[in-house]
N, C-alpha and C positions, 0 to 999 in steps of 0.2 A: 655356456653361461645361462643360469636360470633367469626367468623373467618373473618379476614381482609386480603385482598390481598395487598401486597406491591410489586411494580413493579420496583423500582430503589433505589439508595442510597440517595435520597432526604428525610431526616428524618422528614421533616415537614409533610409528608404524612403518617408517621407511627402512629399507634394508641397511644393515650395518656393514655387511660384507659386500664384496664386489658383485654386482648383479645388473641386469638390464631392467630398467624401470618403465612401466607403462602407467602414466598419469591418466586417471579417469577423465580429467578435464583441466582447463586452465586454472580453475579455482584452487587446485593443489599447490600452485607455484606462487608463493607470497613474494612480492617485489622486494621487500627488505631482506628476504632470505635467498635472493637469487644466486649468491656466491655458492650456496650449498647445492641447489638443484641444477645449476648450469654445469657443475662439474660431474654430474651423474650421466651415465649413458642412458638416455631416456627418449621416449616418444610420448606424445599426448594424443589421446583419442579425440577425433573430431566430434563436436557437439551436435547431437541429432537435431536440435531445434535451431541450429543455424539455417536450416531449411525452413523458412518462415511459412511456406505453404503447409508443410507438415505440422508446424506448431499450431496453426489455426484449425487445421483438420482435427488434430488431436484434442485441442481445446473443446471443440464442438462434440466430439465423441465422448470425452470425459464428462461433459455436462449431462449428456444423456445417461451415462452410468451413474453420475451423482444423484440424479432424480430417482433412479431405480433403487439405489442403496438407501437414500433418505426415507423412502416409503417403507422399506423393510426395517430400518432402524427405528422408525416411529412405532411399529408394531412391537418390536423387541423391547424398547424402553418403556412403552406403556405397560407391557406385561410385567417387566422387571420392577417397575416402580408403582404398580397397582393403580395406574391412571388410565384415562381414556381420552387423551388429547388428540387434536387434529394434526395432520402433517404440517400445517402452517405453524403450529406451536413449536414443533421440533425443528422446523426450518429456522425459526427465529433464534432458538437456543443453540443448536449444534451446527447449523448450516455453514457459517463462516469457517469453523474448524474442518468440517467434513470436506467441503469443496477444496480447501487448500491442501488437506492431507492427501486426497486422491491424486491431485495434480503433482505434488512433490514425490509421492511414492512411485507414480508412473515414470516420472523423469529419471529418478535414480535407478529404478529397475531396468528401464530401457537401455540406459548407458552401460550398466553392468552386463546385460545380455549381449550387447554389441561387443564389449571388451572380451568376453569369453568366446564369442562366436568368431571374431577376427584375429585373435591372438592366442598363442600357446602359452598360457599362464601357469607357472609352476606353483606359485604360492601367493597368498594374501595375508598380511599381518593385520589382525584386528584387535581392538581393545576389549578387555573383559568387562561385561556389564551384567547387572542383575535384571530380572524381569521388572523390578520396581523402577529402574532407571528409565524405562521406555515411555511411561505415561507422564506427561506434564500435569501439574495441578489444575490449571485452568487455561483459557485461551491466551491470556496475556503472557503467561510463562511459555506456552507453546510457541508463540510468535517470537519471543526473545531467543528461544533455543534454535529455531530452524535456520537462522542466519549464520550460525557458528560452526566451527570446525568439529567440535566434539560431538554434537548431535548428529551431524551429517556422516561422520565416521561411524558412529554407532548404527545409524540407519542402514548404511551400506553394508556393514558387517552382518546385520541381521538378515538382509536380503541374500547375501552370499551364502550364509548358513542355510537359508531356505532352499537355495539352488542346489545344495549338496556339494559345493566346491571345497577344495582343500584349503584349510585355514591354519593360522598359527597365532595363538593368543600372546599378546605382549604386555599383559597386565593392565592396570588402570592408569588414567591420566587425570591431572587436575583440570578443573574448568578453566577455559581461556577467556580473556577479555575480548569480546567480539564487537563491542562498541568502544569508541575512543574514550580515554580516561576523562577528558574534559566534559563530555556529555554525561558520563556517570556521576561526576562531581556536581553537575547542574541538577541531576535528578535527586541526589542526596540532599542538596540545599533546598530544593523545592519541597521535599518530604518534610523537612524540619519546619519550614515556613508554613506549610499547610496544616500543621497541628492546631495552631491558633484559629485558622480559618474554619477548621472542622468543628471546633468547639462553638464558635459563633453561629455557624450554619445549623448545627443541631438545635440550638436555642430557637432560631427563627423557624425551623421546620415544625416545631411543636405548636406554632401559631397558625399553621396552614389549615384550610378547610379540607374535609375528607373528599370533597368533590372538585378539588382544584384541577385545572389543566396542568399537566406535567410538562414543563418546557425545560430542556436540558441540552447542553453542548450544541447550540445552534450556530455558533460562530458569528452571531449578530453582535454589534457593538452595544455598549451598556445603555445608551440613550434609546436606541430602537427596541432593545429587549424590554426595558422598563415600559416604553410606550405600548408594546404588544401586551404585556401583562395587564396594564391599566385598561386598555380597550376591551380585553376579555374579562375584566372585573376579577382579576387574579392577583393575589399577593405576590410581589416580585421576590421569589425565594430561589436561592441557589441550592439545589438538591445535593446532599452529601451521600455518598455510597458507604454502607457499612463495610468493614474490612472482611475480605474473604480469606479464611484461614486454610492451611494445608490439610489435606485429607489422607488418611491411612490407606495404603494400597491393599487390595484384597484380590487374590486369585479367584475366589468364589464368585465375586461380582463380575468376573470376566469370562465365566464359563458358558458362553453362548456362541452360536454360529450364525452368520448372516447367510441367508438364502437369496441369491440374486436371480430374479425371475426372468428378466429380459434377456434376449438373445445377444450374447457378446462372444460368439464362437471365435471371432478373429483374434481374441485376446484372452483365451482360456487360461493361460499360465498366469497372466497378471490378475485375473479374477480370483484365482485360487490364493495368490499372494495377498490380495486385498482382504479376502474373507478371513485369512489367518491373522493379519496385522490389525484390523479394525478393533477387535476387543483388547488387544495388547497395548495399543497406542492411544486409545480414546482418553482424553483428559479425565482425571479423577472426579472433577466437579460434576460431570454428567453421569457418573456411576456411583462410586463410593460416597461422594459428597453431595449428591443430588438432594436428598431430604434436608440436609443442613442448609443448602442454598435456598430451597423453597421456604423453610422456616425463617431464614434471614429476611427474605422479601416480605413474608407475611407479618413479621414483627417489626418491620422498619417504620420509620416516620413518613414514608412516602404515602400519597393519597390512597385511601382504600377503594374509592369509587371515582376515579378521575373522569372528567368530561372528555378529555382527549390527551394524546401523547404527541409531542413534537420534538424531534432531535435532528441534528446534522451528522453526528459522528458516533454516538454511543451504540448504535445498532449493530456494529460489527465486532468491536474489541471487548466490550464491557459485559461480562457474564452476569453480573448482578442486574444491570439494566435489562439485558435480554430475558432473564428468567422472570423478572417482574412484569415486563412488557408482554411477554408471551401469555402469561396468565390473564392479563387485562384484555388483550386482543381476543383471547378465547371467549371472553364475556361480551364481546361486541364493541369494545372501546376502540374508536378510530385511531390509527397510527399515521402520522405525517412525518416524512423524512425529507430533509432539505439537502440539496447538493452542497458538498463541502470541498470539492476539488475541481481543478481545471480540466482533467482528462475526460470527465463525464460529458457525453454528447459529442465528443470528438474522436476518441479512440475507437478503433474498429471493434474491439471487444474489451469489456470491463466486467469481471465477475461481481465486484462489489456493487456496481450499478444495477446489474441484473437482479442481484439478491435484494437490493433495496426496493426495487419495483415489485418484486414478488411478495414481500412481506408487508408492504405498506398499503394504506388505502389510497394515498396519493404521494407521488414523488415530485418535489418542488424544484424546478430547474432555474438556472440563471438566465434563461431566455429562450432556449431551444425546446422543441417538442419532438416526440417520436410519432411518426405517421401511423395512422390506424385508429379505429374506434375503440379498440381495447386498451389503448395506452393509458397508463395512470399518471403520465407526466402533466404537470401544470406549470406554465411559465410564470414565475413569481419575481424574478430578478435576483441580483446578488444579495445574499443575506448579510455579508460583511460590508460595512461602509468603508469608503475610501476617502482620503482628504478631498475637500471640495474645491481647493484652490486650483485654478486653471493656469497653466504655464503661459507667461507672456511671450510675445514674439522674440524679444531680445534676450530671454533667459538662457537659451542654448549657448549663446556666445560667452556668457559668464561662467557657465559650467565647464569643467575642464577634463573630467575623467570618462573612461569607458568602463562599464561594469559588466563583466562576463560571469554569469552565474552557472555553476556546475551541478551536474546530476551525479549522485552516488547511489549505488545499488548493491545489495548483498552479492557476494561472489557465487552463492548458491541460489539457483532459481527458486522462487516461491510465489511471486506476484502474478496474478492472472489478469493482466491487461497488456495491450499492445505497446511494448516498450523494449528497451534492451534487457535481456535476461542472461544471467550467468556472467562469469568473469571475462570470458573471451569477447562477448559483444560489448561489454563496458569498455574494454581496452580499445576496441574499434572506435567507440564513441570518443574516448580520450585522444586517440590519434587524430580525429577530425578537429578536436579543439586545438591541437598543436599545429595542424595545417592552417587553421584560421589565424593563429597568432604569428606563425612564420611568414604569412603573406603581408602582415602589417609592417609599415616602415617604423624605424626606431622611435620617431617622434610620437607615434601613437602608442607603441608598446610601452613607452615611458609613462603614459597616462592610464595604462591598463590596471584594473583591479580584478583579480580572479577570486571569486567567492566560491570556496569549496563546498561540497555537499556536507550536510550537517553531521551525519554519522559516517565514519570511515570504513567500517566493515573489513579492516585490514587490507584495504586497497592501496594504502600508503599514498594518498593523494598529494599531500604536501611534499613528500620526498620526491615523487615523480616530477612535479612541477619545478621544484628547486634544482633538481639534477639537470633539467633542460634549460631553464631560464633563471640565471643568477640574480637578475636585477628587477624582475617583475614583482609587484606587491601581491602577496598571497594572503587573503583574508580567510581565516578558519572559523569565523563566527564571533570574533571578539568585538566586532562592530555590527550592529543590526543593519539589515538591508535598507530599511527606511531612512537610516542616517546616511548610508552610502549614497542613496538616491539624491540627496540634497545637492551633491556636487557632481552628479552624473550627466554628461552631455548626451550619451547614447547608451541605451540598455540593450545587452545582448542576451537573448534567451535561447537555450540550446536543448530543451526537452519539453515534452508535452505535459505540462502540469499547470498549476495556478499562476505562476510568475508572470508570463507574458500577457495573460488576460488582465491582470491588475495594472501592468504598465501601460497597456493600450487604453484601458478605461481611464487612466490618469492622464492620457495624452502625452506620455513621455516618449520621445523618439525611440523606437524599438526595432531591432533587427532580430529575426527569428531564423535559426537554421538547425536542421537535423537531418539525419539519414532516413528517408521515407521507407527504406527497407526494414528499419527497426522500430519505426514509429508510425505504423499503419493507421490511417484514419478511416472513419466510416463513410459510406457512400454519400450520406446527407451532408457531410462536411467538405467533400472534395472541391466543389465549386467555390466555397468560401475561401479556401486556401489558394486556389488559383487566382482569385481576385487579389489576395494579399501579395501573391507573387508578382502580379502585374504592376503593383506600385512599389516593389522592392522592399516590402516588409518581411516576406517569407522567402527563404532560399533552401534548396535541397543540396547545396554544395558549399562547404566552408570557404573555399577560395573565392567564389562569387560573392559571398556575404562580406568577406574582408575587403574585396575590391570596391564594393559599394560604400563601405565605411570610409575607405581612403578617399573616394571621390567627393564625398560630402562632409568630410570631417570639419572643414573650415566654413561650411555653408549649409548647416543642417536644415535650416528653415526652408531653403529653396525646395528641398525634397519633402520634408515633413509637413510643412504648412501648405503644400500644393493642394488645390481644391479636390482633385481626384483622390489623392492619398487620404485626405481627411474624410471624404465621403465614404470610402471603402472601410476605413478604420471604424467610423461610426456605425456603418451597417454591420460589420463583424461584431462589434461590441453589443449591438442591440440583440444579437442572437446568443452570444456566449458570455457576455459580461454586462448585462443590462442593469443600469442603476435607476430603477424605478422609484420615483419619489413617493409614490403611493403604495409601496411594497407592504408596509405594515398594515395599512388599511385593507388591502386585498387579502393579506394573510389572515387578518382578524375575521374578515367575512367568511373566508373558506373554512377556518377552524370552527368559528361560531355557528355557521349554518349546518355544518356536518354534525356538530354536537347536539344542536337542537333537534335535528332530524332523528338522531340516534335516541334521544330521550323520548320523543313521541312514539317511536317504535316500541320502546321498553314499556310504555304505558299501555 
């Protein structure tokens, strides 16, 4: 019986005749389609990054490679576009795509190499694609594609062809819905609603001064944002991005070769693959569409000579912001980036955080600092305001529910931070959730609300939970978390992001549990989590967390309002979720002083 390699959940590439199937990973096996793949004679390749030590080692090695490639691409793109920009300029513009692309390509290549090394594979069916299909238009399109089956099938097919392995074309496939329909409908509704907002914003932008501070996507609430503008003597304007249009594909624009100068002998085959794939997969906006993007920024209503730039989230995903900012930074305009997520300062590694510190003049944290004189981190406090009401001692008795908030993640690995990656590790995460719920008595299960991850990624979250628990209330996002919290007695956080920082800052009784094998934390944070563990806020075992919930379900205050518990909670929040009342004043002084210093240098 021949052995066929299957690389994705695209069933058109699966064998129609009787064959032995090797699934490249757990991501191939969609839960809702289990009746089909369970009936196949199949094995699944072990995921190489289930070895977390290898994952971290590979991450550090790929970062070194990334720096080498970035310097080379800066030379190539400067020559191609007749510019003379610094590496920092190109880091701002293409760095997020480049870092993620190298990581993804290495992951898929290594798994395919292992498949052909360990198994006698007779055939692989791949979809027919044209060269034009490989390059996304811009970063946002790239990000939407990499979580889906079609793009990953295409990527694996191109790698297999590069390896010279036997393939069989099975024609083209339609694009698949990789986000849930509900979320897509939300985005369509937002798009329509935003047309009126865009018109109003464009009118207001025409009133701005050419030397305004540009403040955008800070995650600050409206009142604090207006206060910051006024203190900086800035008009409170919400900056609108012009629409980035599609760009025509050109083979001529991609007729260049990357020379990687650093020694990477241990990975020669991958280096050759990367050199071949970079010009083929680079988004069009950085090649064919670069001049149009530059003209778009030059002719926009954004400030021509801003005093400073301050953002929380636009620096990674927004190509218009990145192109405009890169040109301003090249002129010496200071760039400030504010923390916008809870994993910063806690996760053992976060590419987005490293990138933010490299491109900014200062990185503004929620309370923590990075040791060393060279650190750009400045503790400024949480930019987002939380409700000021403090829960009274008898409130917990009146609140009746347990809120269990879930993590969802693409079945295909792409995010470069210490978390669950890939479908298999997410399923381990889900099994820990089930262990937690199974340990609870029925009286608490009846009060449980399970809040699913916002995007489903074809994980079939709702179906999995309903197949196991018929009577538990599953919330798919139809009610906002802030509304659910109003009747929540205890909040259960199960992953390392923003949620538990906000609940702790609000002094909501909070239990945190996750598998430390998948959510590694940095050395500076280890002692902080040991303290949380001492007062039964943090657990590394779902059964222990559930037993603690059982013990204090009818007497939450005895545990939560205990003096030591409150002291450690406050200490933790002062470092990771600090609500500094003088935050706006301190932020104003930082931006204002830097801008004045910059102006004096210019004179």
